[in-house]
C-alpha positions in Angstrom: -18.8 14.6 -20.5 -20.6 14.3 -23.9 -23.8 12.3 -24.1 -26.1 11.5 -21.2 -24.9 7.8 -21.5 -21.3 9.0 -20.9 -22.5 11.1 -18.0 -24.3 8.2 -16.5 -21.3 6.0 -16.9 -19.1 8.5 -15.0 -21.6 8.8 -12.1 -21.8 4.9 -12.0 -18.0 4.7 -12.0 -17.8 7.2 -9.2 -20.2 5.2 -7.0 -18.5 1.9 -8.0 -15.1 3.0 -6.8 -16.6 4.6 -3.6 -18.0 1.2 -2.7 -14.8 -0.7 -3.4 -12.9 1.7 -1.2 -15.3 1.0 1.7 -14.7 -2.7 1.2 -11.0 -2.2 1.1 -11.0 -0.4 4.4 -11.7 -3.9 5.9 -8.2 -4.9 4.8 -6.7 -2.4 7.3 -9.1 -3.4 10.0 -8.1 -7.0 9.4 -4.4 -6.2 9.5 -4.8 -4.4 12.8 -6.7 -7.4 14.4 -4.3 -9.9 12.8 -1.2 -8.2 14.1 -2.6 -7.7 17.6 -3.7 -11.3 17.6 -0.1 -12.5 16.8 1.7 -10.2 19.2 2.1 -10.9 22.9 -0.1 -9.1 25.4 2.7 -6.8 26.6 2.9 -5.3 23.1 -0.7 -5.1 22.1 -1.2 -1.3 22.3 2.1 -0.5 20.6 1.2 -2.9 17.7 -2.2 -1.4 17.4 -1.2 2.3 17.4 1.8 1.6 15.1 -0.7 0.3 12.5 -3.3 2.9 13.2 -1.1 6.0 12.7 0.1 4.9 9.3 -3.4 5.9 8.1 -3.0 9.7 8.6 0.7 9.7 7.7 0.4 7.9 4.5 -2.9 9.6 3.6 -1.4 13.1 3.9 1.8 12.3 2.1 0.0 10.4 -0.6 -2.2 13.5 -1.2 0.8 15.8 -1.4 3.1 13.8 -3.7 2.1 10.1 -4.0 -0.8 10.6 -6.4 1.2 12.9 -8.6 4.0 10.3 -8.9 1.6 7.8 -10.3 0.8 10.0 -13.3 4.1 11.8 -13.7 6.4 8.8 -13.6 4.7 6.4 -16.1 7.5 7.0 -18.6 10.1 6.1 -16.0 10.8 9.0 -16.4 13.4 9.2 -19.2 12.9 5.5 -20.2 10.1 6.0 -22.8 9.7 9.7 -22.3 9.9 12.7 -19.9 7.9 13.5 -16.8 4.2 13.7 -17.6 2.2 16.8 -16.8 -0.5 15.8 -14.3 -2.5 18.8 -13.2 -5.3 16.6 -11.8 -2.8 15.2 -9.2 -1.2 18.5 -8.1 -2.3 19.0 -4.5 -2.9 22.7 -5.0 -5.0 22.3 -8.1 -8.8 22.8 -8.0 -9.2 19.3 -9.5 -8.1 17.9 -6.2 -11.1 19.6 -4.6 -14.6 18.1 -4.2 -16.6 20.7 -6.1 -17.8 20.7 -9.8 -16.1 23.7 -11.4 -16.0 24.7 -15.1 -12.8 25.2 -17.1 -10.2 27.6 -15.6 -6.8 28.8 -16.6 -5.5 27.2 -13.4 -6.8 23.7 -14.0 -4.7 22.8 -17.0 -7.5 20.7 -18.7 -10.5 21.4 -20.8 -14.1 21.5 -19.6 -14.9 17.8 -20.3 -11.7 16.7 -18.4 -12.5 19.1 -15.6 -16.0 17.5 -15.2 -14.6 14.0 -15.4 -11.8 14.6 -12.8 -14.1 16.4 -10.4 -16.3 13.4 -10.4 -13.6 10.6 -10.3 -10.5 12.1 -8.8 -11.4 11.6 -5.2 -12.5 8.0 -5.5 -9.6 7.0 -7.8 -7.2 8.7 -5.3 -8.8 6.8 -2.4 -8.6 3.5 -4.1 -4.9 3.9 -4.7 -4.5 5.3 -1.2 -6.0 2.1 0.2 -3.5 0.1 -1.8 -0.8 2.3 -0.2 -2.1 1.4 3.3 -2.0 -2.2 2.3 1.6 -2.1 1.2 2.6 -0.5 4.5 0.5 -2.8 6.5 2.1 -5.9 5.0 5.5 -4.6 6.1 4.1 -3.7 9.6 3.2 -7.3 10.6 6.7 -8.7 9.9 8.3 -6.2 12.3 6.1 -6.3 15.3 7.4 -6.4 19.0 10.7 -4.8 18.4 10.6 -1.8 16.0 10.2 1.8 17.2 6.9 3.4 16.1 8.6 6.4 14.5 10.9 4.2 12.5 8.0 2.2 11.1 6.1 5.4 10.3 9.0 6.6 8.2 9.2 3.3 6.5 5.4 3.4 5.9 5.6 6.7 4.1 8.6 5.6 2.0 6.8 2.5 0.7 3.2 3.8 0.8 3.7 7.2 -0.8 6.9 6.7 -2.8 8.3 3.3 -3.9 5.1 1.3 -4.4 3.4 4.1 -6.3 6.5 4.3 -8.6 6.0 0.6 -9.4 2.3 1.2 -10.0 3.2 4.0 -12.5 5.7 1.7 -14.2 3.8 -1.6 -14.3 0.2 -1.0 -13.2 -1.1 1.7 -15.5 -2.3 1.6 -19.1 0.7 3.7 -20.2 3.5 2.3 -17.9 6.8 1.8 -19.6 7.1 -1.8 -18.3 3.8 -2.6 -20.0 5.0 -0.9 -23.2 8.5 -2.4 -23.4 8.3 -5.6 -21.4 4.7 -6.7 -21.8 4.4 -6.8 -18.0 1.1 -8.1 -16.7 0.1 -8.0 -13.1 -3.7 -7.3 -13.1 -4.4 -7.7 -9.4 -1.0 -6.9 -8.0 0.9 -10.1 -7.2 4.1 -8.0 -7.7 2.9 -4.4 -7.7 1.8 -4.5 -4.1 2.6 -7.8 -2.6 6.1 -8.6 -4.0 7.3 -5.1 -3.4 6.0 -5.1 0.2 7.5 -8.5 0.9 10.8 -7.4 -0.5 10.7 -4.2 1.5 10.0 -6.1 4.7 12.8 -8.5 4.0 15.3 -5.6 3.6 14.2 -4.1 7.0 14.2 -7.4 8.8 17.8 -8.1 7.9 18.8 -4.9 9.7 16.2 -5.1 12.5 17.1 -8.6 13.6 15.0 -11.3 15.4 13.0 -10.8 18.6 14.8 -11.7 21.8 14.4 -15.4 22.5 13.4 -16.3 19.0 16.5 -18.5 18.4 18.2 -20.9 20.7 21.9 -21.0 21.3 22.4 -23.7 18.6 20.6 -21.4 16.1 17.3 -23.4 15.9 14.1 -21.3 16.0 11.6 -21.3 18.9 8.0 -21.1 18.0 6.3 -17.9 19.2 2.6 -18.8 18.6 -0.1 -16.2 18.2 -1.5 -15.2 21.5 -5.1 -14.9 20.3 -5.8 -17.2 17.4 -9.4 -16.1 17.3 -8.4 -12.5 16.6 -6.0 -13.7 13.9 -8.8 -15.7 12.3 -11.3 -12.8 12.2 -8.5 -10.5 11.0 -7.6 -12.8 8.1 -11.3 -13.2 7.1 -11.6 -9.5 7.0 -8.5 -9.3 4.9 -10.1 -11.9 2.5 -13.2 -9.7 2.3 -11.3 -6.5 1.7 -9.1 -8.3 -0.8 -12.2 -9.2 -2.8 -13.1 -5.5 -2.9 -9.6 -4.8 -3.9 -10.0 -7.0 -6.9 -13.1 -5.0 -8.0 -11.2 -1.8 -7.5 -8.5 -3.0 -9.9 -11.1 -3.0 -12.7 -12.5 -0.2 -14.8 -16.3 -1.0 -14.5 -17.5 0.1 -17.9 -15.7 1.5 -20.9 -16.6 2.5 -24.5 -14.3 0.5 -26.8 -14.2 3.5 -29.2 -12.3 5.3 -26.5 -9.4 2.8 -26.7 -6.9 3.0 -29.4 -6.7 -0.3 -31.4 -10.3 -1.2 -30.4 -9.5 -4.8 -29.7 -12.5 -4.9 -27.4 -14.9 -4.9 -30.4 -18.2 -3.0 -30.3 -19.6 -3.9 -26.8 -19.0 -1.7 -23.8 -17.1 -3.8 -21.2 -15.3 -3.9 -17.9 -11.5 -3.9 -18.2 -8.5 -4.4 -16.0 -6.0 -1.7 -15.0 -4.4 -2.0 -18.5 -7.8 -1.4 -20.2 -8.0 -5.0 -21.6 -11.3 -6.7 -21.2 -12.3 -8.8 -18.2 -15.4 -9.3 -16.1 -16.5 -9.4 -12.5 -17.5 -13.0 -13.1 -14.0 -13.9 -14.1 -12.4 -12.4 -10.9 -15.1 -13.9 -8.7 -14.4 -17.4 -10.0 -10.7 -17.0 -9.8 -10.6 -15.3 -6.4 -12.5 -18.0 -4.8 -10.7 -20.9 -6.6 -7.3 -19.5 -5.8 -8.3 -19.0 -2.1 -9.6 -22.5 -1.9 -6.5 -24.0 -3.5 -4.3 -22.1 -1.0 -6.5 -23.1 2.0 -6.6 -26.8 1.2 -2.9 -27.0 0.5 -1.8 -25.0 3.6 -4.1 -27.1 5.8 -2.4 -30.3 4.5 1.2 -29.2 4.7 0.9 -27.5 8.0 -1.0 -30.5 9.5 -4.0 -28.3 10.3 -2.3 -25.4 11.9 -4.9 -22.6 11.8 -2.3 -19.8 11.4 -0.8 -21.3 8.3 -4.1 -22.5 6.9 -5.5 -19.0 6.8 -2.1 -17.5 5.7 -1.9 -20.1 2.9 -5.3 -19.1 1.6 -4.0 -15.5 1.3 -0.8 -16.7 -0.4 -2.9 -18.7 -2.8 -4.8 -15.6 -3.9 -1.7 -13.5 -4.1 0.1 -16.1 -6.3 -2.8 -16.2 -8.8 -3.5 -12.4 -8.7 -1.1 -11.4 -11.5 -3.3 -13.2 -14.1 -6.6 -13.8 -12.5 -8.3 -11.5 -15.1 -7.4 -14.1 -17.8 -6.9 -17.5 -16.0 -9.4 -20.3 -16.1 -10.7 -21.1 -12.6 -8.9 -24.4 -12.6 -5.6 -22.7 -13.4 -6.3 -20.2 -10.6 -6.9 -23.1 -8.2 -3.6 -24.7 -9.0 -1.7 -21.4 -8.7 -3.3 -21.1 -5.3 -1.8 -24.5 -4.4 1.6 -23.3 -5.6 1.4 -20.0 -3.7 0.6 -21.8 -0.4 3.5 -24.3 -0.9 6.0 -21.6 -1.8 5.0 -19.4 1.2 5.1 -22.2 3.8 8.3 -23.8 2.6 10.2 -20.6 1.9 9.2 -19.1 5.3 10.8 -21.9 7.3 13.8 -22.2 4.9 14.6 -18.5 5.4 14.1 -18.8 9.1 16.5 -21.7 9.4 19.1 -20.6 6.9 19.2 -16.8 7.5 17.8 -16.6 11.1 15.0 -14.4 9.7 12.3 -13.6 12.3 9.2 -12.6 10.2 6.5 -12.6 12.9 3.6 -13.1 10.6 5.2 -14.7 7.6 4.6 -11.5 5.5 7.8 -11.9 3.4 6.8 -15.4 2.4 3.0 -14.9 2.0 3.2 -11.6 0.1 6.8 -11.5 -1.2 7.7 -14.9 -2.3 4.2 -16.0 -3.4 3.8 -12.6 -5.2 7.1 -13.0 -7.0 6.4 -16.5 -8.1 2.9 -15.5 -9.2 4.3 -12.7 -11.5 6.8 -15.1 -13.1 4.2 -17.8 -13.7 1.8 -15.4 -15.3 4.5 -14.6 -17.9 4.5 -18.3 -18.9 0.8 -19.0 -18.6 -0.4 -15.9 -20.5 2.5 -15.9 -23.0 1.5 -14.1 -26.2 -1.7 -12.5 -24.8 -1.9 -8.7 -25.5 -0.7 -6.7 -22.5 -2.7 -3.6 -23.7 -5.2 -2.5 -26.3 -2.7 0.0 -27.6 -0.8 -0.8 -30.7 3.0 -1.2 -30.5 2.9 -2.5 -26.9 4.9 -5.7 -26.1 2.8 -8.9 -25.6 2.8 -10.7 -22.3 5.9 -12.9 -22.1 8.0 -14.8 -19.5 11.1 -12.6 -19.8 9.2 -9.4 -19.4 7.3 -10.7 -16.3 10.5 -12.1 -14.8 12.3 -8.8 -15.2 9.2 -7.1 -13.8 9.2 -9.4 -10.7 12.9 -8.5 -10.1 12.1 -4.8 -10.3 9.2 -5.1 -7.9 10.8 -7.4 -5.3 14.4 -6.1 -5.4 14.7 -2.7 -7.1 11.7 -1.0 -5.5 11.2 -3.3 -2.5 14.2 -4.9 -1.0 16.9 -2.3 -1.6 14.9 0.8 -0.5 13.8 -1.1 2.7 17.3 -2.1 3.4 18.8 1.4 2.8 16.2 3.2 4.9 16.6 0.7 7.7 20.4 1.0 7.7 20.1 4.8 7.9 17.6 4.6 10.8 19.8 2.0 12.6 22.9 4.2 12.2 21.2 6.8 14.3 19.8 4.4 16.8 16.2 5.0 15.7 15.2 1.6 14.3 14.9 -0.8 17.2 13.6 -0.3 20.8 16.1 -0.8 23.6 16.7 -4.3 24.9 15.1 -3.5 28.3 12.0 -2.1 26.7 11.6 -5.1 24.5 11.9 -7.5 27.5 9.5 -5.5 29.7 7.1 -5.0 26.8 6.6 -2.1 24.5 3.4 -1.2 26.4 5.2 -1.0 29.8 5.1 2.8 30.3 1.5 3.0 29.2 0.4 0.1 31.4 2.3 1.6 34.4 0.4 4.9 33.9 -2.9 3.0 33.6 -2.2 1.0 36.7 -1.3 4.1 38.7 -4.5 5.8 37.5 -6.5 2.8 38.6 -4.9 2.6 42.0 -5.6 6.3 42.5 -9.2 5.9 41.6 -9.5 2.9 43.9 -8.0 4.9 46.8 -10.4 7.7 46.2 -13.4 5.3 46.2 -12.1 3.7 49.4 -11.8 7.1 51.1 -15.4 8.0 50.0 -16.6 4.7 51.2 -15.1 5.1 54.7 -16.2 8.7 54.8 -19.8 7.6 54.5 -19.4 5.4 57.6 -19.6 2.1 55.7 
């Protein structure tokens, strides 16, 4: 690792990402609470366990192939180059272990790289894994109260360990082909996580169909309000908190400019975004809070104080500004938050009326539409800024970000979700039977619980009578 300063930097970076991962865990806790709060009581356990079990399924599959895809697919492949060798992401490699080993013929890297990856591989992997959980959780909320658990878990693995990590390799890495050729910029994942997850959910919803009773005979929608608004509120505040940690995890905390080709960062060691261009924690703190505030105020006004849409609008505001929140002025971030809330609210009800789309939590609108618009606007607002410190990369521009938004929402989001949902539906594996949906997806579990309670009560009564009381 070179000098003691370099070694200290690596140890600091290891701890930095470990802390951000802990913060990001709150996102998944928030999504679980949020979804259970929205769903009706007869579906609570199904909703909770559906969201819980994506954790082990996506974690294991991300370990075995998702992490490797991120490094191996940065050239496309075959767009700017071939598959990239990534020994540090091969699941059988010692670099995916937790020990500190020296160089070995089986590692595929030199001693300095071995020391670096043994320190940082686990926390880097975990940060991206939590992004994977988030992508799958966004899809989860849209589908509640009618999807089979097994079908959702297949969809979670597809987006969490395959499609989203391809888009991260392409547009959310310092060497991604979209950054090189298009000048694509999406520092805090308006498109890379949110637009792709919203598009994926839209593809599934088209096949899955609305919940029974959602639409009247004349086609107008009935409101199915959250059963527990307090749980929704706490869940969304936990998502805000975890999202703030997510922002920090999208930064490299400290980097020596001499290590970056082109050296546009000057002489001072600095924090950078995912593309290795300079930013600061102060910048993202200003912009996170200003975009959240713009979204909250706007959603409160346009929804006439509806709590569900007020909180959701705050989230849409952050998402819309996230593509450029490393470089925006705080006032710009606030106005983008306003736009995000407007887009999410208006588009949700437009799609519901026009296409009979039953998105139970507004995930397609809050994450998908707001994320798509945020990527497109970043192309205009940051036009001409460098996308990378590396020479020969395209600068940020409107066309590059628009093409990138299309790739995220449609190519890697909507179409994979639609295709997998169609296949599952063909085999009768996508949606629960009508009777089960009407009785509640927790019916069999509740019946077993009720039977167990009655048996215990009978035993207690017998014991009571046997004692002469």
